[in-house]
KOLZALO-26666 format. One record per residue (C-alpha): residue number from 0; residue in three letters; z negated, x negated, y. Coordinates in Angstrom, 2 decimals. Example, Ala and Ser with C-alpha at 12.3 -4.5 7.8 and 13.67 -1.06 7.14 Angstrom:
% KOLZALO-26666
<rec i="0" aa="ALA" z="-7.80" x="-12.30" y="-4.50"/>
<rec i="1" aa="SER" z="-7.14" x="-13.67" y="-1.06"/>
***
This chain:
% KOLZALO-26666
<rec i="0" aa="UNK" z="-68.50" x="-14.59" y="136.10"/>
<rec i="1" aa="UNK" z="-70.17" x="-15.21" y="132.79"/>
<rec i="2" aa="UNK" z="-70.99" x="-18.33" y="130.87"/>
<rec i="3" aa="UNK" z="-67.41" x="-19.27" y="130.08"/>
<rec i="4" aa="UNK" z="-66.21" x="-19.25" y="133.68"/>
<rec i="5" aa="UNK" z="-69.29" x="-20.91" y="135.13"/>
<rec i="6" aa="UNK" z="-69.23" x="-23.67" y="132.52"/>
<rec i="7" aa="UNK" z="-65.56" x="-24.30" y="133.21"/>
<rec i="8" aa="UNK" z="-66.16" x="-24.47" y="136.97"/>
<rec i="9" aa="UNK" z="-69.16" x="-26.75" y="136.54"/>
<rec i="10" aa="UNK" z="-67.18" x="-29.04" y="134.25"/>
<rec i="11" aa="UNK" z="-64.30" x="-29.15" y="136.71"/>
<rec i="12" aa="UNK" z="-66.65" x="-30.01" y="139.59"/>
<rec i="13" aa="UNK" z="-68.25" x="-32.75" y="137.51"/>
<rec i="14" aa="UNK" z="-64.86" x="-34.17" y="136.58"/>
<rec i="15" aa="UNK" z="-63.71" x="-34.18" y="140.20"/>
<rec i="16" aa="UNK" z="-66.95" x="-35.90" y="141.29"/>
<rec i="17" aa="UNK" z="-66.47" x="-38.63" y="138.71"/>
<rec i="18" aa="UNK" z="-62.80" x="-39.08" y="139.56"/>
<rec i="19" aa="UNK" z="-63.50" x="-39.58" y="143.26"/>
<rec i="20" aa="UNK" z="-66.47" x="-41.83" y="142.43"/>
<rec i="21" aa="UNK" z="-69.01" x="-39.55" y="144.17"/>
<rec i="22" aa="UNK" z="-71.28" x="-38.15" y="141.40"/>
<rec i="23" aa="UNK" z="-74.38" x="-38.39" y="143.59"/>
<rec i="24" aa="UNK" z="-72.80" x="-36.00" y="146.09"/>
<rec i="25" aa="UNK" z="-72.45" x="-33.41" y="143.33"/>
<rec i="26" aa="UNK" z="-76.16" x="-33.74" y="142.51"/>
<rec i="27" aa="UNK" z="-77.04" x="-33.29" y="146.19"/>
<rec i="28" aa="UNK" z="-74.65" x="-30.36" y="146.68"/>
<rec i="29" aa="UNK" z="-76.04" x="-28.63" y="143.60"/>
<rec i="30" aa="UNK" z="-79.61" x="-29.29" y="144.69"/>
<rec i="31" aa="UNK" z="-80.87" x="-25.80" y="143.91"/>
<rec i="32" aa="UNK" z="-79.49" x="-25.98" y="140.38"/>
<rec i="33" aa="UNK" z="-81.00" x="-29.43" y="139.93"/>
<rec i="34" aa="UNK" z="-84.32" x="-28.14" y="141.28"/>
<rec i="35" aa="UNK" z="-84.25" x="-25.25" y="138.79"/>
<rec i="36" aa="UNK" z="-83.49" x="-27.56" y="135.86"/>
<rec i="37" aa="UNK" z="-86.13" x="-30.10" y="136.88"/>
<rec i="38" aa="UNK" z="-88.75" x="-27.36" y="137.15"/>
<rec i="39" aa="UNK" z="-88.08" x="-26.35" y="133.54"/>
<rec i="40" aa="UNK" z="-88.14" x="-29.97" y="132.34"/>
<rec i="41" aa="UNK" z="-91.43" x="-30.63" y="134.15"/>
<rec i="42" aa="UNK" z="-93.01" x="-27.44" y="132.86"/>
<rec i="43" aa="UNK" z="-92.09" x="-28.11" y="129.24"/>
<rec i="44" aa="UNK" z="-92.98" x="-31.79" y="129.39"/>
<rec i="45" aa="UNK" z="-96.37" x="-31.24" y="131.01"/>
<rec i="46" aa="UNK" z="-97.22" x="-28.39" y="128.62"/>
<rec i="47" aa="UNK" z="-96.39" x="-30.54" y="125.58"/>
<rec i="48" aa="UNK" z="-98.29" x="-33.54" y="126.97"/>
<rec i="49" aa="UNK" z="-101.45" x="-31.57" y="127.73"/>
<rec i="50" aa="UNK" z="-101.29" x="-29.73" y="124.41"/>
<rec i="51" aa="UNK" z="-101.04" x="-33.01" y="122.53"/>
<rec i="52" aa="UNK" z="-103.82" x="-34.78" y="124.44"/>
<rec i="53" aa="UNK" z="-106.24" x="-31.95" y="125.26"/>
<rec i="54" aa="UNK" z="-105.52" x="-29.37" y="122.57"/>
<rec i="55" aa="UNK" z="-104.57" x="-26.63" y="125.03"/>
<rec i="56" aa="UNK" z="-101.38" x="-26.71" y="127.03"/>
<rec i="57" aa="UNK" z="-101.54" x="-26.37" y="130.80"/>
<rec i="58" aa="UNK" z="-98.75" x="-25.28" y="133.08"/>
<rec i="59" aa="UNK" z="-97.57" x="-26.63" y="136.43"/>
<rec i="60" aa="UNK" z="-95.87" x="-23.40" y="137.51"/>
<rec i="61" aa="UNK" z="-96.83" x="-19.83" y="136.69"/>
<rec i="62" aa="UNK" z="-93.43" x="-19.44" y="135.06"/>
<rec i="63" aa="UNK" z="-90.34" x="-21.63" y="134.85"/>
<rec i="64" aa="UNK" z="-87.67" x="-21.82" y="136.23"/>
<rec i="65" aa="UNK" z="-89.12" x="-22.07" y="139.69"/>
<rec i="66" aa="UNK" z="-87.62" x="-18.87" y="141.10"/>
<rec i="67" aa="UNK" z="-89.75" x="-16.92" y="138.62"/>
<rec i="68" aa="UNK" z="-92.82" x="-18.84" y="139.82"/>
<rec i="69" aa="UNK" z="-92.23" x="-17.57" y="143.35"/>
<rec i="70" aa="UNK" z="-91.77" x="-14.01" y="142.06"/>
<rec i="71" aa="UNK" z="-95.08" x="-14.28" y="140.18"/>
<rec i="72" aa="UNK" z="-96.71" x="-15.48" y="143.43"/>
<rec i="73" aa="UNK" z="-95.76" x="-12.15" y="145.00"/>
<rec i="74" aa="UNK" z="-92.51" x="-12.94" y="146.78"/>
<rec i="75" aa="UNK" z="-89.88" x="-10.22" y="146.68"/>
<rec i="76" aa="UNK" z="-86.64" x="-11.04" y="144.89"/>
<rec i="77" aa="UNK" z="-84.74" x="-10.73" y="148.16"/>
<rec i="78" aa="UNK" z="-87.06" x="-13.33" y="149.76"/>
<rec i="79" aa="UNK" z="-86.45" x="-15.78" y="146.95"/>
<rec i="80" aa="UNK" z="-82.69" x="-15.23" y="147.10"/>
<rec i="81" aa="UNK" z="-82.50" x="-15.68" y="150.88"/>
<rec i="82" aa="UNK" z="-84.61" x="-18.83" y="150.82"/>
<rec i="83" aa="UNK" z="-82.51" x="-20.28" y="148.03"/>
<rec i="84" aa="UNK" z="-79.36" x="-19.43" y="150.05"/>
<rec i="85" aa="UNK" z="-80.82" x="-21.37" y="152.96"/>
<rec i="86" aa="UNK" z="-81.60" x="-24.29" y="150.65"/>
<rec i="87" aa="UNK" z="-78.03" x="-24.18" y="149.31"/>
<rec i="88" aa="UNK" z="-76.63" x="-24.43" y="152.84"/>
<rec i="89" aa="UNK" z="-78.97" x="-27.32" y="153.66"/>
<rec i="90" aa="UNK" z="-78.03" x="-29.18" y="150.48"/>
<rec i="91" aa="UNK" z="-74.34" x="-28.62" y="151.21"/>
<rec i="92" aa="UNK" z="-74.71" x="-30.00" y="154.75"/>
<rec i="93" aa="UNK" z="-76.56" x="-33.05" y="153.45"/>
<rec i="94" aa="UNK" z="-73.88" x="-33.61" y="150.79"/>
<rec i="95" aa="UNK" z="-71.10" x="-33.34" y="153.35"/>
<rec i="96" aa="UNK" z="-72.89" x="-35.70" y="155.71"/>
<rec i="97" aa="UNK" z="-73.18" x="-38.32" y="152.95"/>
<rec i="98" aa="UNK" z="-69.41" x="-38.23" y="152.54"/>
<rec i="99" aa="UNK" z="-68.97" x="-39.29" y="156.16"/>
<rec i="100" aa="UNK" z="-71.41" x="-42.19" y="155.78"/>
<rec i="101" aa="UNK" z="-69.34" x="-43.82" y="153.07"/>
***
């Protein structure tokens, strides 16, 4: 789809979530994307912290974002993709179930 289309879709989803007053549901539904972003933030933050305090930066993951960490651990790309698909379905079910609670 490319950057232009994905950014437009993401912006539209964010706008809809804000308009229906359910932004937390969007964070839950996009759990894999949030997990990927948080892994990069943690990796960079921890590396900078340890470099500043100990002189040599240490890493939490072998490589960020987290899907590359799993590939470096020896998982095949198809394994990572299938497990992330399963996580996407689980996050979607949790997000849909939170809509019924409210």
